[in-house]
C-alpha positions, 0 to 999 in steps of 0.5 A: 404254497403249492396250493396257492401256486395252483390257484394262481395257475388256474386263474391264469388259465381261466383268464387266458381261456376267456381272452381266447374266447373273446378273440375268437368272434369279431364283427368288423364294420367295413365301410365302402364309400363306392356305391353298393352296386359298383363292381368294386363291391360286387366283384371284389370287396363283398366276395373277399369279405365272404371268403374271410368269414368262411375261412375263419369259420364265422369267427370274423364277420363283417357289416357293410353299411348301405351308405358310406359313413364318411367322405372318400377323403376321410376314410383313413382318419375315420378308421383311426378315430373308430368311426368304423373299423376298416375300409379303403382310401385312394392314396392320392388323399393321404399322399401328405403322410403316406408317400411310397405306395404312390409308386402305383400312381405314377404314369405309364406303369400300369399293365393290368389291375391284377398284376399291378395290385400284386406287384405293388404289394410285393414292392411294398414288402421288398422295399417299403416296410422299413419306412413304417408309413402305415404305423397307425393302422394295420395294412391289409392290401392294395388295389391298383386300378386301370390305367387312365385314358383321355375321353372327350365329347367334341374331338379326339385328343391326339396332341397337347394342342387339342387340350388348349383352352378346354375344360377337363375333369381329372382326379387330383394328381399327375394326370391333372398336372399333365392336362394343365401343362397342356393348356387345359382348365382342370376340375379335380374331384373324387371319382364318385363326383365325376358324373355330375361334372360330366353329365352337366356339360361342365367339362368336355374332356374327362381323364385319369380314369379308364373308359370302363371306369367312366362307364361304371360311373355312368359317364362314358355315354357322354364321350365320343372319343377315347385316347389310349395311353400306353401304361395309363396317365395314372392308375388309382391306388387304394390302400385297404386297412383295419383299425389296429385295436380291432385287428388285435382282437382277432385270434392270431390264427385268424389273422394269419388266414386273413393275411393270406387271403389279402395277399393272394385272393384279393389281387385275383378278385381284382382281375374282374376289372381286367375282364370287365375292361375287355368286355367294356371296350367291345360294348362301348365301341358298338355304342359309338365310342371311337378308341384311338392309340395316342401318337408317339409324339403326344405320349412323349410330351405327356412323359415330359410333363410327368417327369417332375412328378416321377422325380418328386416321388424318387426324392421322397423315397430317398428321403425315407431311406428307400432306393426309389430307382430300384423300387420303381424298376422292380415294380414295373418289371414285377407287374410285367412278370406277373401279367405274363404269368396270368396270361399263361394261366388264363390260356390253360 
């Protein structure tokens, strides 16, 4: 009996060792639908994946296809179906099933990319985790982009009356709604399609992204004016995630390492956008783009148009058992607090 018990124990030990070996080396197919030369890949995604590989001593490696394996709006379902293992998606495309992180999309809340990205994660952990909205995947982190501005080719947009009858490009969401309520005809499409709409002259106004974003998508050259909105008309929010089965193949200690890099280093890498935006403003101004601050009465009108979207998010949060008002107040205050800390860090 003792001999049998010993054999069973040895077998279990052998199986456990094999499982550990199997868990040690995982190659993750990470899809990026944004063009490979874009700063999001060069400055954020690629360095972050390299950090993970180095920190796990090569036990977790990544393959990034040269071209996207699915359309921008299909990223979430593609990870669920195993078409690729990990990726990211603009939350505007999954708002019908994942609602709470859209707090980052709400207008007039953006301070900086690094601060807001970290603030969204802290808000998620403090308020959103119990709602379990990411139950189908393993969430790695968030990216909150730059606050949206309003660019135009013919005249500066300084009042809602300047938008009456114009054709405008916007991402889907609150900016598109504000433009429509101002009297514009809006064409909504993913950011990767913005260039064809703008360069062809289909639209005269392009909004919801920052001037730096439009520069990276080769579209800022078609603008003569940019109207800066305090806190942005909206800030694109992206969820970064991995297939659960693939995540479970990764050894627990490596999972812990990846989690740490996702929470701390990922937002810091996103600070490249803040630096890029400051440099872009100087560059674009020299090239003739006129930046104007939106008048207070224009901002007040936009806020009035946006309030139903904010109220809708608050109601959805309450329906999911989350104190939406408290979460929104925390998110805004946390972004401001973190941004102040980052400014002090940069001055040292």
